[in-house]
N, C-alpha and C positions, 0 to 999 in steps of 0.2 A: 410546449414551446418555452425554452429558456430565453427570455427577452434580454439579451445583452449583446453588445458589440455588433456583429454583422448578422443578427438574427433575421432581419428582413430579407437579406439576400438568400439565406438558407431556406426560409419558409417559401419564398417565391420559387426557388429551385425545386423544392419538394412538391408544391402544388402543381407546378408545371408537369412534373413526372406523373403525378396522379391523374392529371387531365389527359395526358398523351398516351398513357399505358393501361388505362382501363379501370383502375380502382375508383376513380371519381364517378364514373357512370354506374358501377356495380354496387357501391355502398348504399345500404338502406338507412344508415345512421352514421353521423360523424360527431365524435366527441373531441373537443380541443381543450386541453388544460394549459394554463400559462402561469408563469412565475417570473419574477424579476428581482434584480439585486437592489440593495439599498442605494448603491451608486447610480443605477439607472433611474430609480424612482426620483432621486433628488434632481437628476439632470432634467427629467421631463417636467417636474413641478416647477423648477426654475424657469424653464422655457415658457410654461404656461403663464407665469407671472412676469414675463418679459425681463427676466433677470439673466441675460445672456452670460454664459461662462465659457471657458475654454475647454471644458470637458469634452473629449472626443473630437476636438476641432481638427487636429492633425490627421486623425483617421479618415475623416470625411474628405479632407482636401487631397489626400494621397490615394485613396481607393475609390474607384468609380462605383463600386457596389454600395457604398454608403451615401451616394449623392442624393438618394431619395429621402434621406432623413430630414433634410432641410424643408422639403415640401410638407412632411408630416408635422414638423414643428410649427410651421406657419398656420396649419389647421388648428392648432391648439392655442394660438396667441389670442389675447383679448382684442376685440375690435378697436380700431383706431379712434372711433368717435367716443369711446368710453372716457369718462373723466378720470383724472389721477386718483380721485377719491374712491371711485368704483374699482380701480385697478388695485389699490392698496387693500380694499376689502376682499377682493378676490384672492389675494395672496394669503390673507389671514384665515379665510374660511375653508373648512373641509366639507361643507354641506350646502354649497351654493346650488341654485336651480340649474346651472349650466353643467352639472356633473363634473366638477373639477377635482373630485377625490382621486388620489393617485391610481387606485385600482381601475376606476372608470377611464382615466386617461390612457392607461396602458392597453385596456381592452379596445378602445376606439382605434388605437394605432394598429393593433392586430387585426381588427375587423376591416380596416381599410385595405390591408394587404389581401385578406380573404376576398374582398369584393372584386378584386381584379380577375379572379378565377371562378367565382361562384356559379357563373352560367354554365360551366362545364360539369358541375356536380349534380347528381341525382337529388341530393339533399342540398337545398339552397342555403339553409341556415343551420350551422352546427349548434350543438349544445356547448356553451362556453363554461368552463370550470376553472375557477381561481384556485391555485395551489398555495396555501398559506405557510407551509413549512416543510421540513425534511421528514422523510425522503420526498424530494420534489416531485418525483414520479409516482409517489404513493397515492395521492389523491385520485389520479386518473385510474389507477388500478382498482381502487375501492369502487369507483363508479362503474367500471367494467364488470367487476364482480357482482355488483348489485343488478346491473342490466342482465347479465347472463343468468343469474339466479331466477329472475322473472321469466326469462326465455325458457329455461329448463323446466320450470313449473308448468309451462304451457304444453309440454311434450305429451302429457297424458290427458290433457283437457281440450286440446284443439285438434280436429281431424286433419287439417292441412298444415300441421306443424312442420317447419323447415329448420334444420340445424343451422347454427350461426357460426361463422368464422370471423375472428377479430384480428385485424392487422394493427400492430403497435409500432410506432417509430417516434423519434424525437429530433430535436435540432442539435445533434451531436457535433461538438467541436467549437461552438460559438465562444465558449469561455477561453479558448486558446487563440482566438483570432488576433492577428496583428497585421496592419497594412503592409508590413515588410516581410510577410511570410514566405514569399517566393525566393527570398534570399537566404532562407533557413532550411532548404530542402535536405541538407545533410545533418540536421540536428534532430534528435529524438524528442518526443513529447511536445512538438510544435504543431501548428495548425495544419501543415501539409500532411502529417501523419493521420490525423483524425479526418481530414477531408477525404483522403484516399480510402480510409477505412469506411467512412459513411457511404461513399459511392459503391464500395464493394457490397455492403449489406443491401443497399437500395437496388443494385443490379438483380438480385435474386428475389427480393420481397416486393418492391414497388414497381420495378420495370417489367417484371414477369410474375405477377401475383398468382397466375393460374397454377403454378407448380405447387405452392403451399396450399392453395385452396383445394386442389385435387387430392393432395396427400391427406388432408383432414376429412373432406367430405366423402371421397371415394375409397380411400385406403384405411380409414379409421385412426389416423394419427391424432394425437392430442395437441402437440405443438410442432412448429416447423420454423426453421431459420438456417443460419450458417454459423460455423465455429461454435458448435455445442460442446460445453465442457463437462467434466465428470461431476461437477457440482450441480449440474442442471441448468446453469446459466448459459444463455447465448451471448457470447462476448460482444459487447457493443450495445446489447439490449434492444435489438430490433427483432421482432418475431411475429408469427401468426399463431393463433391458438383457438381451440374449440371452446364454445361456451360450457361444455361439459367440464373442461379442465378449470376454467376461470371461476366457475361457480363454486368449485370445491376449495378455493384458496381461502386462507384465514384473512380476516379484515386487518389492514395495517393501521397502526397507530401513527398519527401525524404529530410531529413535534414542532410547534410554532416557536420560532426563534424570538427570544427576548433580548433586546439590546445587542443585536447582531452577534449572537452567541456562536462563534465559529467552531468551538469545541463540540457543542451539541450538534451542529449542522454536520460536521465531519463524521461524528459517531454514527449517525443514522442515514448517511448519504446513500449507501448501497442497500438499504433495507428492502426496497422494492424488488430489485432483481434477485436478491438472495431468497426472498420469500417465494418468488415465482419459480426459482430453480429447485429449492429444497422440497417443494410440494411434489416433485416428480417421484420421490422415493416411495411414497405411499402407494403408487400405482403398480410398482414391481413389474413394469412392462416396458423395458428400454426401447423396444422396437416401435413404440408409439410416440417417441420423441425424435423427430427427424431432423437431420442436418443435411442440407443440400450440398454443402461443401465445407471442407476443413482446410485451413491454411497449412502450408508446408511446415510440419513440426520441427524440421531441422533448422529452420530460420528463426530469427528473433521475433518477439511479439510485435503487434501492430502499432504500438507506441514508439517502437524503435526503428521501423522501416516503412517504406512506402508499399502499400498493397497494390502492386501494379496489376492492371487488367489482364496482362498476359498470364498471370498466375491462375486465373479462374475462367478465362474465356473458353477453354476447351470443355470445362464442365458445363458451362452455359449451353454450348453447342450440343453436348450429349443430352441434356435435359430437353432441349427443343426437339431434337430428333426423336426421342422417346415419346414426347407428347404428340408428335405427328403420326406415330404408329410405325 
């Protein structure tokens, strides 16, 4: 979860999909990593100290999806009966008993959204993982690698060992969100592009998870997704993978940004998906890396155009028909 802009709206949308389409009930374990921008951190800290600012004010007023932000902020405000002296102390301290550290504040906001859907999950409480630096998705991949290594070690020591399938996705597009995005449908690299792109990936992986699950468990695939590139990357970085594959990945180095080092952040931004993709070369078995659908190669990339459902609806129907026999 990249906690910025309309992240709450995206997380709610994804949790709803998981609840309605089966993964919530199937998952034996849920890992959630989260990161946030310095801008977002300052905004929340200021709200906690009752230092109201205009950051994001226009976004909330113009877009209904942001309306819930006000309720979350109220939850973080000091109680009215606190004295001004205590309020000033709260602003200065990073170690108060009320967990006012920025990381704790952000986690509480995320947990509040999760609590709206937790009853639909087999696992009621996820493992929460803070991602401190770039690649922002690297921390969760390291945790998945560690978990899968332990799972694979049980293969020869536990009689009832069952192979594990991991589904990975993220809050793609939040960094490009603007409340005026509907008026930019003809512009590349805007929120509309990544919104349609995200829903495309979710249609195959989250709305119909049985397809990738069966490819891995039944047919022996190592990874599964859509728009698989020659580099091994699944464009957009949504995928399912076997623990056999994830356990064999190298551990990623995490670069904690100092003084908002944007050059360093940019340099390592894609390390996670490149590491995930490059590892496929060592297997020398391209048939084990499945793509359920490839976008029309004669058209521009998905940052430049809307990925309309009409482009992949027929493929979804074909997969459903094959699944029914």
